[in-house]
N, C-alpha and C positions, 0 to 999 in steps of 0.2 A: 057581651063587650067586645068590641071590634079594636085590632090593632089601628093605630094612628099612622101618620106618615111622617113622624118627626122620630129621628133617632138621636140618643145623646150617649157621650161617654160617661159610664158610671164610674165614679170612683171607687165603690165599695166592690165591684166586680172586675175594674179593670179591663173593662171591653166595651163597646158601642153597640148598644142596644136599642129595638124598638121601644120609645115611650109608650107605654100603657097605662093611662090614669086609672086610680082606684074606682073614680066615677068620672066619666066624661062630662057631666054636667056640673061636676063641682072639681075642678083641678085646682090644687092648694099648694103655694109654694112658700118658703122660709129663704130669706137672705140674712146673714148676720151683718146688722148695722155698725156704726161708728160708736167709739166711746167718745163724748161730747166734752172734750176739754179745751180743743182748739180747730182751727182752720182744715178741713180735709186736704190733704193732699194729693197730687196727681193718681199716685198709686191707690189711695182709697176709692177714687172713682171707677176704676177697672172692673169690680165686680158689679156695681150698679149698673155700669153697661152692658155688660153680659146679660143681667136678667133683666133690665129694660127690653133687650132685643128678645129675650127668651118669652116674657110676658106678651109683647106685641105678637109674636108669632103664634102662641098657645091661645090667644085669645081670637087672631084669624081662623086658626083651627076649629076651635069647639065654641065659640062665640063668646062676645065682650062680657058677657054677665056670668059665665061659666067658670071665670079664674079668680082666684082670692090670692093676693099677693100681699106677704108681709115682711117687713124690715123694721128691726128694733133700733131703738136708741139706748145705749148702755148708760145712764145717767148717775150712777153709784160706783165710783172707784177710788183707788187709790191714788191716781194722776190727778184726777179732779180734786180730790180734796187738797192735795199737794199745791195745784194752782190756786185754789181759795185761800190757803195760807199763805203764800206770798202775796196776795192782794190785802189781806188783813195786815201783815207784816209792812207792807208798804202805807198801811194807814187806813184803809177802809174799816169803817167805826162799827159794820154791821156783824150780827153774829155769822159763825161762820157757815151754818145751816141756809141763812139767807144769801151768802155769798155763791154757794154753791150751786143753789136755784137760779140765781142770775147769770152765772157761768153757762149752765146747761141750756137755760132757756135761749141765750145768746148764741150759742153754739150750735142749737138745732136750728135757728133761724138761718144762720149763715149757710149750713149744709143745705137746707132745702133749697135756698135760692141759688147755691152753686150748682145742685143738680138738675135745679129746674133749667138754667142756663145750659145745660149740656143737653137737653131736650128730653130729659129721663120723665118717665109718667109717675105721680106719684104713687105709693104703694096704697091698696085699699085699708091697710093697717099700719099705723108707725108708732106701736106701742113704746113708753118709755117704761124702764124696768122697775121703777120707782112706784108705780100705779099697780105692780102685780106682786108685791110683798106679799099678801095674804096667801096668794097661788102658790107661791114658791116653798113659804112655811108649811102650807099643808103637803106639799111633793116631797119636802126633805122629811116631815113626820111618816110618812108613807115608807120611806125607804128605810129609815130606822125601825119601824115597825116589821119590815119583810128582811131585816139583817144584812140590808146592803151600805148601812152607814151607822156611824157611832158618834156620841158626846162626848168631849174631853176637855175640861177647862173653858167651857162657854163657846168652844167650837164644836161644829159637826163635820165629819169628814167621811168621804165615800171610800168603802173599801173595795178596792181594784180588784182583790184576791177574789171577791163575792162574784166577779162577772167572767167568767171564763173566755169571752169573745173579746175580751178587753185588747186593741191592738189590731183588730181585723182590717178597720178601715185603712188605716196606715200602712199595713202592712209588716209591722215592727211586733218582735218580743218584748214583753216587759223588760228583760233584762237590758234589749238594746236601747229600750227607751231610758232606763235608767242611767244607762253610760253615758247616754247623749244630749240628755236634759238636764236642764237646771231645777232640781227637784228641791223645794223650800224644807229645810229640815225643822222639824220641832220635835220637843221631848214626847209630847203626846200622840204623836203617829203610831199606829201599829206597822205600818209599811212605808218605806220611802215614797211610793207612787201615789199613795192615797191623796186626795185633794178635797180642798175646803169647799163645803157648801155653806156654810154660814160662818161668821166669825164676830167677835165683840167688837163694839166700836167704840172708841174714845167717848168721852162725857162731850165734848162740844162737836163731836162729829154727826152726819146724819146717822140716825138709827131708829131699828123699829123693834117692839117689842117681839118675844117669842119664846118657848118654851126652855131655851138653852140658855140665852143672853139677851139683853139690849143689844143688838148689832146689825149686821147686813149680808145680804147673799154674798156669795162666792160668785164669780162670773159667769160659769158655765151653766149653773143651775138657772140662771135668768133666761136663757134662750130655751131651755128644756119646758120650763113653765110658761112662758109665754106661747110658744108654738103650740102647746098642749092646749092653752085657753083658747086660741084662736082658730088653730086647724085641726083641732082633736088631734089624740094620740097617734093617728096614722096618717100621714100626709104624702104628698107625691114628690115634692123636691126641695132639697136643702142644699145651700151652698155657700160660698166665699172663695177669698183668696186661699190657695193652698197652704199659706202661711198658718191657716187656721185649722188644717186637718190634724195634726197635733200639737198641743193638748186639748185644744178647745172642742172641736167637732168629736174626737175620740170619747172625751168625757161627757158629751152630750150624750152619745148613743149609750153610752153605759147608764147613766142616771135614767133617761128615758125608757129603756128597754126593761130594765129592772123596777120602775114605777109601775109600767105597764105591760106586763109579760104578754107576748104574741100579738101585740100591737103593731110591732114592725118599725115605729117610728118613722124615718124618712124611706122613700124606697129608693129615690135616685139621689146619687151625691155629684154635686158640678163644682169643681174647683179650677179657677183661673190661674194661669202663669203670672209671674211679678213682672214689674217695669223696670225699665233701664232710661237714664237719659244720657243721650249722646253715646251710648254704646257702655257706659258705667252704671252700677248700681246707685240709685239715686241715695244721697246722703248728705248730710249737713256738712260734715268734715271734708267733703269734695266739691261743695259750692254750686251742687247741681241740684240741691232740694228747693223744691218750690210747691205752693199749693195751687188748686184749681182756681183760686180768686186771683193769686199772682197772675196768672197767665191772661185771665179777663180783663184785669186792670191794666195790662200791658195791650192790651187792643188786641187781643187772638179771641176771637170770635168762639162761641161755645159749639156751633156748629162746625167747625175745623178742627176742635179738639175731639169731638164725636166722630168725625170721619178717620183721625188718625187712629184711633181706638179699633173701629170698625176695620180698618185696612190689614190688622193682625188678627189671626185666630186665637179664641181666648184662651187654648190650651199651649199657646206658644209665647213665649218670652216677649214683651212688647217693649218697643226702642222709641222713645220720644225722642226727635230731631226737629231743630228750627227748619230745615230743609223739607222735612215729610208735612210740616204745618203751612209752608209756604207755597208746595206744590198743591196742597190739600184746598188751600184757599182760591187757588187758580182754577181748580177743576170744579170747586163748588161754583163759582161766579160763572163759568160756562155752562153748567146744569141749570143753575137758578135763571139766566137769560131764556133758556129755552122753556122752561118749566111755566115763567110769567106769561108767556103767550098763550096758555090753555087756560081751561077752567075745571072744577073740581068734579068729580063723578067717574072719574076712570078707575080701572081695578088693578091691583097690585100685580107687577109682572112676574107671571109665574116661574120663569128660570130663578127670579131671585127668592121667591119661595122654596125652591127645590134644592137651592145652596144651603138655604136656612134649616130645611128638614135633616141635612146632613150635618148633624152635631154643630148646628150654628156655625155654618163656614160663611163668616162674614167676609172675606178676602175675595170668594167667589162670587158673594153675592153683589159686592161694588163692582167686582169686574163685568157683572150682568149687567149693572146700571150704565156702566160704560157703554156696552154694546147697544143698549136701549137708546142711549142719547144720541148714537150715531142716524136714527132713524127720524120719524116726523111723527111717531104715536105719544105727543105731548101730554094727553091725559092719563096715559099710563105713566110717563115720566113721572108726572106731578104726584100722581096716589102713590106710586113706589118711593119718592122721596119723603114724603110724609109718613108712610109707615114705617122706615127706618130711622125715622127721628131727626132727619136731617132739613126737615121744612116744615114749617107751621101752614096756617091758613094762606099766608101770604109769605113771598120770599122775604129773608129778612135787610132791615135797613143798611148794614153794611154793604150787603152785595148790589145793592139798587145804586151805590155811587158808582158813576162810572170812573174806571182806571184811567190815570194819567199816561200820555205819551211821555216815556222817560229818554227817547233817543237824543233829545236836545241837549239833556242834563248829562248824558253819556259823552255826546261831543266834548262837553264844556269840560268836564272832568280829565278827559285826555288830555284836551290842550294845556290845562294848568300843569297836570302833572309831567309833561314834556318841558314846560316851561322850567319846573321845580328840578327836574333832571339835569338842566344846564346852571341855575344858578344855586343848588342845594338847599334852597330854602322852600321846605315842605309844609309850610304852617298852613297855606291857603288849601292844600290839598286835605290835611288834616281837618281843618274847619269843614270845608263840602262835604268830605266823607262824613262826618259826625253828625251834620244837618240830615244828609240822606238816611243813615240810620236811625235817627230820632225818629224819621219819618215812616219808618218801617219798609227800607229800601237795602236790599242785600248787594253790597259792593263788590264785585268781583274783579279784580284786575290781572292782568298778564302784563308781559313787556311792552305787548303792541297794540293791547285792547283795552276798553272798560265796558264792563256788562252790569248793567243794574237791573235788580228783579225785585219785584214785588213781594214782599215777604209776609209773614204773620203781623197783623196788625197795622198792615200798610193804611195811610192815610194822605190822601192827595191832598187835602188842604194845607198839610204842612209843608208842600212845596211851593206854595205860592210865594212866599217870602224868598226863596231862592232865585226868582227870576227875575 
């Protein structure tokens, strides 16, 4: 086995390391996927973008058929049941189990369509948790037999005290975790940190038979059982957002290492930082919470969203702004205009690969694409954009539309505003500005000038009515 060119920051060791796969002909990755009860918000897309770049890179290095990528769907969960109960209470006559299935089917379709729009390749396996219940029951039984779990009142709990390495990934002691976490209090727990592997289900809720109760699995055991089944107990890379480091990933490690001692579970742990909107944490209370579909429906192209993601290193907080989206669209239009003149068959630009070899340094990779675009090697530019997921076989339709000349409208806005300053009637200014914004134009006004800048979702066709 030889060292590869890729270096990754391993959360488990807290340092950047040369990535050495267990088997270069069979590189295996697992990404924790969504709980499917609602649309994916913008933050949900970030780990997908990180792993999409990683998978593309590893396939470039080790071969297209040498990499197996798994991303799961959690389709049994309290939030899903709550959403189903809301529909039932609103008049849906179907049994709760059928409503749950309809919600999860619909949400999975939404998720896949949204990630497709961002240029993400589909994983090799997208397991639904409910298809792997027997494997989860078997794994829980093994943990009980080995003294790492216990049954109480139809529940099965993992005994954290039975695994001395618990807390190593997050770097916190059990005492710190108890103090800083909201742990579920239950009379049948032997220790506050013990977590649920199996829980009873209400009569009308989704549930499966087990030696302990008719019930369903806890969240953490799902990923352990699915990765074990699809990737074996030893695989190369596991990851997700850093909000999953504790308790989810910490619990996965404990379960998996106790079920399969010596296997090692995941060799490398990759965690991305969180996302902000206009410099603030995304939240519904601040009014800056939106889904991927919200942006797509507003006319923000998926390639633009992807560009903004790739412009920030995955281990840095990412700030989504309208300004970044507008700039990204302009840059992509220029790149596409060049790439459209070439044909397929070029090689990926080596400086871009070199940047990605260094812990997926996508900002540096994007800078290298910019440098490449200054030359005349169109075949390489085209291949590189395709490799980065920023372009398919053809340039996207939105980029093929010519940009409008906004200078005439800017002069008109300036004249109308000057007149309004005299009459104190700004209604015409407001009307024209609203129409421009509706067409995706950013209106920048100072005391002496008006600047109109095409923004994300710019649609020249909407300007026809203003002429």
